[in-house]
PyMOL CGO cylinders between C-alpha atoms (Angstrom):
from pymol import cmd
from pymol.cgo import CYLINDER

trace = [
    CYLINDER, 5.50, 1.70, 19.52, 7.86, 1.15, 16.58, 0.3, 1, 1, 1, 1, 1, 1,
    CYLINDER, 7.86, 1.15, 16.58, 5.30, -1.07, 14.87, 0.3, 1, 1, 1, 1, 1, 1,
    CYLINDER, 5.30, -1.07, 14.87, 2.56, 1.58, 15.12, 0.3, 1, 1, 1, 1, 1, 1,
    CYLINDER, 2.56, 1.58, 15.12, 4.95, 4.16, 13.70, 0.3, 1, 1, 1, 1, 1, 1,
    CYLINDER, 4.95, 4.16, 13.70, 6.00, 1.74, 10.87, 0.3, 1, 1, 1, 1, 1, 1,
    CYLINDER, 6.00, 1.74, 10.87, 2.36, 1.26, 10.07, 0.3, 1, 1, 1, 1, 1, 1,
    CYLINDER, 2.36, 1.26, 10.07, 1.66, 4.99, 9.76, 0.3, 1, 1, 1, 1, 1, 1,
    CYLINDER, 1.66, 4.99, 9.76, 4.77, 5.55, 7.67, 0.3, 1, 1, 1, 1, 1, 1,
    CYLINDER, 4.77, 5.55, 7.67, 4.08, 2.61, 5.35, 0.3, 1, 1, 1, 1, 1, 1,
    CYLINDER, 4.08, 2.61, 5.35, 0.42, 3.57, 4.84, 0.3, 1, 1, 1, 1, 1, 1,
    CYLINDER, 0.42, 3.57, 4.84, 1.34, 7.17, 4.12, 0.3, 1, 1, 1, 1, 1, 1,
    CYLINDER, 1.34, 7.17, 4.12, 4.07, 5.99, 1.62, 0.3, 1, 1, 1, 1, 1, 1,
    CYLINDER, 4.07, 5.99, 1.62, 1.36, 3.73, 0.01, 0.3, 1, 1, 1, 1, 1, 1,
    CYLINDER, 1.36, 3.73, 0.01, -1.03, 6.53, -0.38, 0.3, 1, 1, 1, 1, 1, 1,
    CYLINDER, -1.03, 6.53, -0.38, 1.55, 8.98, -1.78, 0.3, 1, 1, 1, 1, 1, 1,
    CYLINDER, 1.55, 8.98, -1.78, 2.78, 6.39, -4.29, 0.3, 1, 1, 1, 1, 1, 1,
    CYLINDER, 2.78, 6.39, -4.29, -0.86, 5.82, -5.42, 0.3, 1, 1, 1, 1, 1, 1,
    CYLINDER, -0.86, 5.82, -5.42, -1.22, 9.53, -5.82, 0.3, 1, 1, 1, 1, 1, 1,
    CYLINDER, -1.22, 9.53, -5.82, 1.97, 9.66, -7.87, 0.3, 1, 1, 1, 1, 1, 1,
    CYLINDER, 1.97, 9.66, -7.87, 0.66, 6.72, -9.98, 0.3, 1, 1, 1, 1, 1, 1,
    CYLINDER, 0.66, 6.72, -9.98, -2.58, 8.66, -10.64, 0.3, 1, 1, 1, 1, 1, 1,
    CYLINDER, -2.58, 8.66, -10.64, -0.72, 11.75, -11.64, 0.3, 1, 1, 1, 1, 1, 1,
    CYLINDER, -0.72, 11.75, -11.64, 1.56, 10.00, -14.10, 0.3, 1, 1, 1, 1, 1, 1,
    CYLINDER, 1.56, 10.00, -14.10, -1.30, 7.98, -15.55, 0.3, 1, 1, 1, 1, 1, 1,
    CYLINDER, -1.30, 7.98, -15.55, -3.89, 10.69, -16.02, 0.3, 1, 1, 1, 1, 1, 1,
    CYLINDER, -3.89, 10.69, -16.02, -2.49, 14.18, -15.73, 0.3, 1, 1, 1, 1, 1, 1,
    CYLINDER, -2.49, 14.18, -15.73, 0.39, 14.42, -18.08, 0.3, 1, 1, 1, 1, 1, 1,
    CYLINDER, 0.39, 14.42, -18.08, -0.48, 16.98, -20.64, 0.3, 1, 1, 1, 1, 1, 1,
    CYLINDER, -0.48, 16.98, -20.64, 0.21, 16.66, -24.38, 0.3, 1, 1, 1, 1, 1, 1,
    CYLINDER, 0.21, 16.66, -24.38, 1.03, 12.96, -24.27, 0.3, 1, 1, 1, 1, 1, 1,
    CYLINDER, 1.03, 12.96, -24.27, -0.55, 9.97, -25.90, 0.3, 1, 1, 1, 1, 1, 1,
    CYLINDER, -0.55, 9.97, -25.90, -2.09, 7.12, -23.83, 0.3, 1, 1, 1, 1, 1, 1,
    CYLINDER, -2.09, 7.12, -23.83, 0.79, 4.85, -24.82, 0.3, 1, 1, 1, 1, 1, 1,
    CYLINDER, 0.79, 4.85, -24.82, 3.37, 7.24, -23.45, 0.3, 1, 1, 1, 1, 1, 1,
    CYLINDER, 3.37, 7.24, -23.45, 1.38, 7.49, -20.14, 0.3, 1, 1, 1, 1, 1, 1,
    CYLINDER, 1.38, 7.49, -20.14, 1.09, 3.81, -19.88, 0.3, 1, 1, 1, 1, 1, 1,
    CYLINDER, 1.09, 3.81, -19.88, 4.75, 3.19, -20.40, 0.3, 1, 1, 1, 1, 1, 1,
    CYLINDER, 4.75, 3.19, -20.40, 5.60, 5.98, -17.93, 0.3, 1, 1, 1, 1, 1, 1,
    CYLINDER, 5.60, 5.98, -17.93, 3.26, 4.60, -15.29, 0.3, 1, 1, 1, 1, 1, 1,
    CYLINDER, 3.26, 4.60, -15.29, 4.76, 1.09, -15.19, 0.3, 1, 1, 1, 1, 1, 1,
    CYLINDER, 4.76, 1.09, -15.19, 7.44, 2.06, -12.66, 0.3, 1, 1, 1, 1, 1, 1,
    CYLINDER, 7.44, 2.06, -12.66, 4.79, 3.86, -10.54, 0.3, 1, 1, 1, 1, 1, 1,
    CYLINDER, 4.79, 3.86, -10.54, 2.59, 0.73, -10.67, 0.3, 1, 1, 1, 1, 1, 1,
    CYLINDER, 2.59, 0.73, -10.67, 5.37, -1.52, -9.45, 0.3, 1, 1, 1, 1, 1, 1,
    CYLINDER, 5.37, -1.52, -9.45, 6.38, 0.91, -6.74, 0.3, 1, 1, 1, 1, 1, 1,
    CYLINDER, 6.38, 0.91, -6.74, 2.73, 1.38, -5.45, 0.3, 1, 1, 1, 1, 1, 1,
    CYLINDER, 2.73, 1.38, -5.45, 2.21, -2.42, -5.49, 0.3, 1, 1, 1, 1, 1, 1,
    CYLINDER, 2.21, -2.42, -5.49, 5.46, -3.07, -3.53, 0.3, 1, 1, 1, 1, 1, 1,
    CYLINDER, 5.46, -3.07, -3.53, 4.70, -0.43, -0.94, 0.3, 1, 1, 1, 1, 1, 1,
    CYLINDER, 4.70, -0.43, -0.94, 1.13, -1.56, -0.45, 0.3, 1, 1, 1, 1, 1, 1,
    CYLINDER, 1.13, -1.56, -0.45, 2.26, -5.25, -0.02, 0.3, 1, 1, 1, 1, 1, 1,
    CYLINDER, 2.26, -5.25, -0.02, 4.92, -4.20, 2.50, 0.3, 1, 1, 1, 1, 1, 1,
    CYLINDER, 4.92, -4.20, 2.50, 2.49, -2.16, 4.41, 0.3, 1, 1, 1, 1, 1, 1,
    CYLINDER, 2.49, -2.16, 4.41, 0.00, -5.07, 4.42, 0.3, 1, 1, 1, 1, 1, 1,
    CYLINDER, 0.00, -5.07, 4.42, 2.57, -7.23, 5.95, 0.3, 1, 1, 1, 1, 1, 1,
    CYLINDER, 2.57, -7.23, 5.95, 3.12, -4.73, 8.81, 0.3, 1, 1, 1, 1, 1, 1,
    CYLINDER, 3.12, -4.73, 8.81, -0.65, -4.49, 9.38, 0.3, 1, 1, 1, 1, 1, 1,
    CYLINDER, -0.65, -4.49, 9.38, -0.93, -8.26, 9.43, 0.3, 1, 1, 1, 1, 1, 1,
    CYLINDER, -0.93, -8.26, 9.43, 2.01, -8.60, 11.91, 0.3, 1, 1, 1, 1, 1, 1,
    CYLINDER, 2.01, -8.60, 11.91, 0.16, -6.16, 14.23, 0.3, 1, 1, 1, 1, 1, 1,
    CYLINDER, 0.16, -6.16, 14.23, -3.03, -8.21, 13.82, 0.3, 1, 1, 1, 1, 1, 1,
    CYLINDER, -3.03, -8.21, 13.82, -1.18, -11.42, 14.65, 0.3, 1, 1, 1, 1, 1, 1,
    CYLINDER, -1.18, -11.42, 14.65, 0.29, -9.83, 17.71, 0.3, 1, 1, 1, 1, 1, 1,
    CYLINDER, 0.29, -9.83, 17.71, -3.15, -8.77, 18.99, 0.3, 1, 1, 1, 1, 1, 1,
    CYLINDER, -3.15, -8.77, 18.99, -4.80, -12.13, 17.99, 0.3, 1, 1, 1, 1, 1, 1,
    CYLINDER, -4.80, -12.13, 17.99, -3.32, -13.87, 21.05, 0.3, 1, 1, 1, 1, 1, 1,
    CYLINDER, -3.32, -13.87, 21.05, -5.40, -11.58, 23.36, 0.3, 1, 1, 1, 1, 1, 1,
    CYLINDER, -5.40, -11.58, 23.36, -8.61, -13.20, 24.69, 0.3, 1, 1, 1, 1, 1, 1,
    CYLINDER, -8.61, -13.20, 24.69, -11.77, -12.08, 22.86, 0.3, 1, 1, 1, 1, 1, 1,
    CYLINDER, -11.77, -12.08, 22.86, -9.97, -10.79, 19.72, 0.3, 1, 1, 1, 1, 1, 1,
    CYLINDER, -9.97, -10.79, 19.72, -10.71, -12.11, 16.29, 0.3, 1, 1, 1, 1, 1, 1,
    CYLINDER, -10.71, -12.11, 16.29, -8.29, -14.35, 14.38, 0.3, 1, 1, 1, 1, 1, 1,
    CYLINDER, -8.29, -14.35, 14.38, -5.59, -12.76, 12.36, 0.3, 1, 1, 1, 1, 1, 1,
    CYLINDER, -5.59, -12.76, 12.36, -6.58, -11.59, 8.84, 0.3, 1, 1, 1, 1, 1, 1,
    CYLINDER, -6.58, -11.59, 8.84, -4.99, -12.83, 5.70, 0.3, 1, 1, 1, 1, 1, 1,
    CYLINDER, -4.99, -12.83, 5.70, -2.69, -10.46, 3.80, 0.3, 1, 1, 1, 1, 1, 1,
    CYLINDER, -2.69, -10.46, 3.80, -5.31, -9.63, 1.26, 0.3, 1, 1, 1, 1, 1, 1,
    CYLINDER, -5.31, -9.63, 1.26, -7.80, -8.51, 4.06, 0.3, 1, 1, 1, 1, 1, 1,
    CYLINDER, -7.80, -8.51, 4.06, -5.45, -5.76, 5.43, 0.3, 1, 1, 1, 1, 1, 1,
    CYLINDER, -5.45, -5.76, 5.43, -6.14, -2.08, 4.86, 0.3, 1, 1, 1, 1, 1, 1,
    CYLINDER, -6.14, -2.08, 4.86, -3.31, -1.25, 2.41, 0.3, 1, 1, 1, 1, 1, 1,
    CYLINDER, -3.31, -1.25, 2.41, -3.70, -4.26, 0.18, 0.3, 1, 1, 1, 1, 1, 1,
    CYLINDER, -3.70, -4.26, 0.18, -7.47, -3.74, -0.18, 0.3, 1, 1, 1, 1, 1, 1,
]
cmd.load_cgo(trace, "trace")
């Protein structure tokens, strides 16, 4: 139950951080591309960390369900939804 809630919260945070990154990278009026690039570095790091942490939660859930008969093996971290 808690893991399912954590997956939802972490995926939502990942999506919101990517939206924030897109806004700071493309939709800042009256700024040069260098200013947008330097302003987006924090957003890039935040989005990457959140997606990585969310991928870990998704992988833990897959590992938990991999022990059930008839289920596929657990995916690697790069195959999880948030990291893709």
